[in-house]
Residue, then its C-alpha position, 0 to 999 in steps of 0.5 A: m511543466w508536467f509536474n506542476t499539478d493540483v497534487t503538487e500544489k496541495l501537498g507542497i511538493k515539487f513532483p507529483i510522485i508518491q511512494g506507496p505506504f507499506g505496512g508490516g515492517l516493509s516501510s522504512v524511515e530511510l525510504l520515506a526520507t529519500v523520496s520526500s527529500a527528492g521532492g516527492l511524497g514519502s509515505y509510511g504504513v502505520h496500521n500495524l503500529a501501536p499509537e505510541k510507536i506512531i508518535s515516536l516514528a513521526r519524530r524519527i522521520r522529522e529527524n531525517t527530513d523536513s519535507p512533507f510526508a504521509l502516514n497511512l492507516w486502515v480505516s477498517d481494522h477487522d472484518a466481521d468475525g475477524l477478532t474471534i475464533t472458536p477452539e475448534k476452528y483454531r485447531e482446524t486452522s493450526e492443523a492446516f498450517r502445520p506442514f508449513y510450521e514444521k518446515l520452518n521449525i516453529d510452533a503454531p501461535e497460541f490461541p489468540g487474544s487481541v490480534s490487532e491495533k485499534y484504528s480509533e486509537q491509531v488515528e488519534a496518534v496520527l492527528e497528534a503527529v501532524p504529518a503533512v498528509y494522512s492517507f487511508v484505505f479500506g473506507v472513509p474516516s468520520a466527519d469529525i476526523i476529517s474536520r480535525c485534519n482540516v483544522a490541523g492543516i493535514k491533507t487527506i488522500g483516500a483510496a478508491t478501487t471503483p468510481a463509486e468509491a471515489v465519489a464517496i471519498e469526494a462527498a466526505g470532503i477528502d482532498m484527493v483520491l487515489a485511484t488504485g487499480m487491480d494491477a497494484g501489489g498488496h491489498r485491494p482496499s475496496f470498501l463499498q463492495s467486496a474486493e472480488t467484485s471491484l477489480v478494475g485495472t488502473m488504465a481503465l479506472v483512472p479516466q473513469v474516476a477523473d470524470a466522476v470527481k472534481i478533486p485531484v486524482i492520483a493513479a496507482g497500480g502497476i505503474s513502474d516507470a515513466r511510461g506508466i506515469a505519462a500514461s496516467m497523466m494523459l488519462g486525467a491523473a494529477g499525480v501517481q503513486l508507485g509501490t512495488a518499484f520503491l519496495a524493490c529498492n535497498q532503502s525499503g524495509t523488506s527482505d533481500g529475498h523479496r527484493a531478489r524476486l521483485l527484480g527477477s523472473a519470478a515477478d512475471h507471475t502474480v496472484l490475488s489471494k486471501a491466504f496470508t491475511g484474509r483480505l485480497a492482496r496481490f503477491i508473487e505466486t509461490g506453491f504456498f497458495a495452492d497448498i494452503t487452499e487445498r488444506q484450509g479451504e476458505a481463508l479466515p476473516f482479517p486479521m484472524q488469518a494473519w494470526f496464523s500466517g504471521p509467525m510463518k512469514a516472520a520465520a521465512s523472511s530470513q530464508p531467501e528461497s522460501d515459498l512461505y513469505s508474502y512476496y507482495a508485488g504489482q503486475g508491473a514488477s517485471l519492468l523494475k530495474h533500479h535498486d536505489a530509491a534516489v536513482l529510481f526517483a531521478s530516472l522517473v522525473e527525467e524520463t517522464s519529462q522526456i515523454l511529456n514536455p514535448l507533448n506539452s509544447i505541442t498543445t500550448 
């Protein structure tokens, strides 16, 4: 059967389908539990959570499912010069964002103190929580962390945007590599070169990574239905990760306005931009991107840019028609049709079986 792969064997799951992790409140225990209980791997992005909240989250997850799940972190938690800002730059950036704050009737954020949780503390919490899987982006954990995961029985998945990054992940002793193409929604987690110079599409990236490494490859980026899963498997992937398709479901933690855009015609147009966080990410295009670029010019490094966009996004999340929210979306969003995660998962399994099982019978 198509779903009996190295990924399912290593992860102890029935189907090699992973729900992409979302940070910033977009993940939910309900979504994770729905996917994991259906035989896939549910994931939760915890890079914006304090260590004690990661521990309590893992406890809540286990109250909702006894199946394997993944916790996801950002190995690189800030860019160079991303944790400080001069008073002059603070005033300039506040002025650039001023029309958007005024439109939402909110104040500019105060001059920033600490603006991010520390990865070194967060990863200790993940190790204490002992999820079945520790997945990560924006780099490779230290040899000590990888060793401690191995001792604890925690499987590891690292994200690569180029074949060279996949080779680095394998060399570090990681169990599996996520080949994530530029088609994906959300952040481009490049770490060897800039994201702007690491833009490889999923269908080109997957076979290159499969040829470059011996560890199992998981395909991600623009995969929205069974055709994408089948194509990925044919190209050498042993599993797939879907983000936007699950984000559009009622069980996710996103807003109703975001779901409506993902399932509507707005999802036909996406853009790569640093405007919201300072790191390159893919969103549904709105007027905000051109406006802030004209007013601000180059975005601040991560997470300082997010310090200024955060209050705006929070206020806009309750306004379905607002152009000031971060509508993350992959390039396959226009293919979405399911509102319920359980229905989506079942359809992915059934329709992929219809495509791949006949092909398997021909070759055996």
